[in-house]
C-alpha positions as CSV (number, residue, x, y, z in Angstrom):
1,M,-15.8,39.1,0.4
2,T,-15.5,38.3,4.2
3,D,-12.0,39.3,5.7
4,T,-9.8,36.9,7.8
5,K,-10.7,38.2,11.1
6,T,-14.4,38.1,10.6
7,V,-14.0,34.4,9.5
8,A,-11.7,33.5,12.5
9,D,-14.2,35.3,15.0
10,A,-17.0,33.4,13.5
11,A,-15.1,30.0,14.0
12,V,-14.9,30.7,17.7
13,A,-18.4,32.1,17.9
14,T,-20.0,29.1,16.1
15,F,-17.9,26.6,18.2
16,N,-19.1,28.3,21.4
17,A,-22.7,28.4,20.1
18,H,-22.3,24.7,19.3
19,D,-23.9,25.7,15.8
20,E,-23.2,22.7,13.6
21,P,-24.7,24.4,10.5
22,G,-22.8,27.6,11.2
23,I,-19.6,25.6,11.6
24,R,-20.0,23.8,8.4
25,A,-20.7,27.0,6.6
26,L,-17.2,28.5,7.3
27,Y,-15.3,25.7,5.6
28,A,-14.5,25.7,1.9
29,E,-15.0,22.7,-0.4
30,N,-11.3,22.0,-0.4
31,A,-10.7,22.8,3.2
32,V,-8.2,20.8,5.2
33,F,-8.3,20.3,9.1
34,E,-5.2,19.0,10.9
35,A,-4.9,18.3,14.7
36,P,-2.9,16.2,17.1
37,G,-2.7,12.4,16.6
38,D,-2.0,12.7,13.0
39,V,-5.6,13.8,12.2
40,R,-6.0,15.1,8.7
41,V,-9.5,15.4,7.2
42,E,-10.7,17.3,4.2
43,G,-14.0,18.8,3.3
44,P,-16.7,20.8,5.2
45,D,-18.3,17.8,6.4
46,A,-15.3,16.0,7.8
47,C,-14.0,19.2,9.3
48,T,-17.3,19.9,10.9
49,E,-17.5,16.3,12.2
50,Y,-14.0,16.7,14.0
51,V,-15.2,19.7,15.9
52,M,-18.7,17.9,16.6
53,V,-17.0,15.0,18.0
54,W,-15.6,17.2,20.7
55,Q,-18.9,19.1,21.2
56,R,-20.8,15.8,21.8
57,A,-18.1,14.6,24.2
58,F,-17.8,18.0,26.1
59,P,-21.5,19.4,25.8
60,D,-20.7,22.5,27.6
61,A,-17.3,23.2,25.8
62,G,-16.2,26.7,25.2
63,L,-13.2,28.6,23.8
64,T,-11.8,31.6,25.3
65,V,-9.2,33.4,23.1
66,H,-6.4,35.1,24.8
67,H,-4.3,36.3,21.9
68,E,-5.1,36.8,18.4
69,V,-2.8,37.5,15.5
70,V,-4.3,38.2,12.0
71,A,-1.9,38.8,9.0
72,G,-3.3,38.7,5.3
73,D,-5.2,35.3,4.9
74,T,-3.9,33.8,8.3
75,A,-5.4,34.2,11.9
76,V,-3.8,32.6,14.9
77,H,-5.6,32.1,18.2
78,E,-3.9,31.3,21.5
79,F,-6.8,29.7,23.5
80,T,-8.4,27.9,26.6
81,F,-10.8,25.1,25.8
82,E,-12.9,24.3,28.9
83,G,-15.6,21.7,29.2
84,T,-17.0,18.6,31.1
85,H,-16.4,15.2,29.5
86,T,-20.0,13.6,29.6
87,D,-20.1,11.6,26.5
88,T,-17.7,9.3,24.4
89,L,-14.7,11.1,22.8
90,V,-13.7,9.5,19.7
91,G,-10.2,10.0,18.5
92,P,-7.3,8.6,16.6
93,A,-6.3,6.2,19.3
94,G,-9.9,5.0,19.7
95,E,-13.0,5.8,22.0
96,I,-12.8,7.3,25.5
97,P,-15.9,6.7,27.5
98,A,-17.2,9.7,29.5
99,T,-15.0,10.3,32.5
100,N,-17.3,13.2,34.0
101,R,-14.1,15.1,34.4
102,H,-13.7,18.9,33.8
103,L,-11.0,19.8,31.2
104,V,-9.1,23.0,31.0
105,G,-6.4,23.0,28.3
106,R,-4.6,25.5,26.2
107,G,-4.1,25.6,22.6
108,V,-3.3,27.3,19.2
109,E,-5.3,27.4,16.2
110,V,-3.9,28.5,12.8
111,I,-6.8,29.4,10.4
112,R,-6.1,30.2,6.6
113,V,-8.8,31.8,4.7
114,A,-9.5,32.2,1.0
115,D,-12.5,33.9,-0.5
116,G,-14.3,34.1,2.9
117,K,-14.0,30.6,3.7
118,I,-11.6,28.6,5.8
119,V,-9.2,26.5,3.6
120,A,-6.9,25.3,6.2
121,F,-7.2,24.9,9.9
122,N,-4.5,23.5,12.0
123,L,-5.1,22.9,15.7
124,Y,-2.4,22.4,18.4
125,F,-2.9,21.1,21.8
126,D,-1.0,19.0,24.4
127,Q,-2.5,15.5,24.2
128,V,-0.9,14.3,27.5
129,Q,-2.5,17.3,29.3
130,V,-5.9,16.2,28.0
131,L,-5.3,12.5,28.9
132,T,-4.0,13.4,32.4
133,Q,-7.0,15.7,33.1
134,L,-9.3,12.9,31.9
135,G,-7.7,10.6,34.5
136,L,-6.4,8.4,31.8
137,M,-2.6,9.0,32.5
138,P,-0.9,9.4,35.8
139,E,0.0,13.1,37.0
140,P,3.6,13.7,36.2
141,A,6.2,13.7,38.9
142,T,6.9,16.8,40.6
143,A,10.5,18.0,41.1
């Protein structure tokens, strides 16, 4: 059986390698993926497709993990996502055509593992920060 840290490390490695089959292989049949925008998908194909939507929109995307906590069946990563938006990003609010802007955003992912597979993946990031960096929202006023 694969331990929680190994699976969590593989989630980051397969994301950074843009390894679609590798990403899919990490998810259990009953996996649930939740993300901002009231996103909730189930099953390895749907979980993988959520990731691939971002990979297609940001083909140079990468994650850098800054902090990791592993306890029992759960791993938590505080990370930075970085990439250039060169293709359409499909999200809960619709499609965002390529802006060709570079995005650097912080986030947290909580990964729960059972029997060597991801059964729950909860992603948290600042949607306003993403939209602002992509030029779709005005910069916030400074004090």
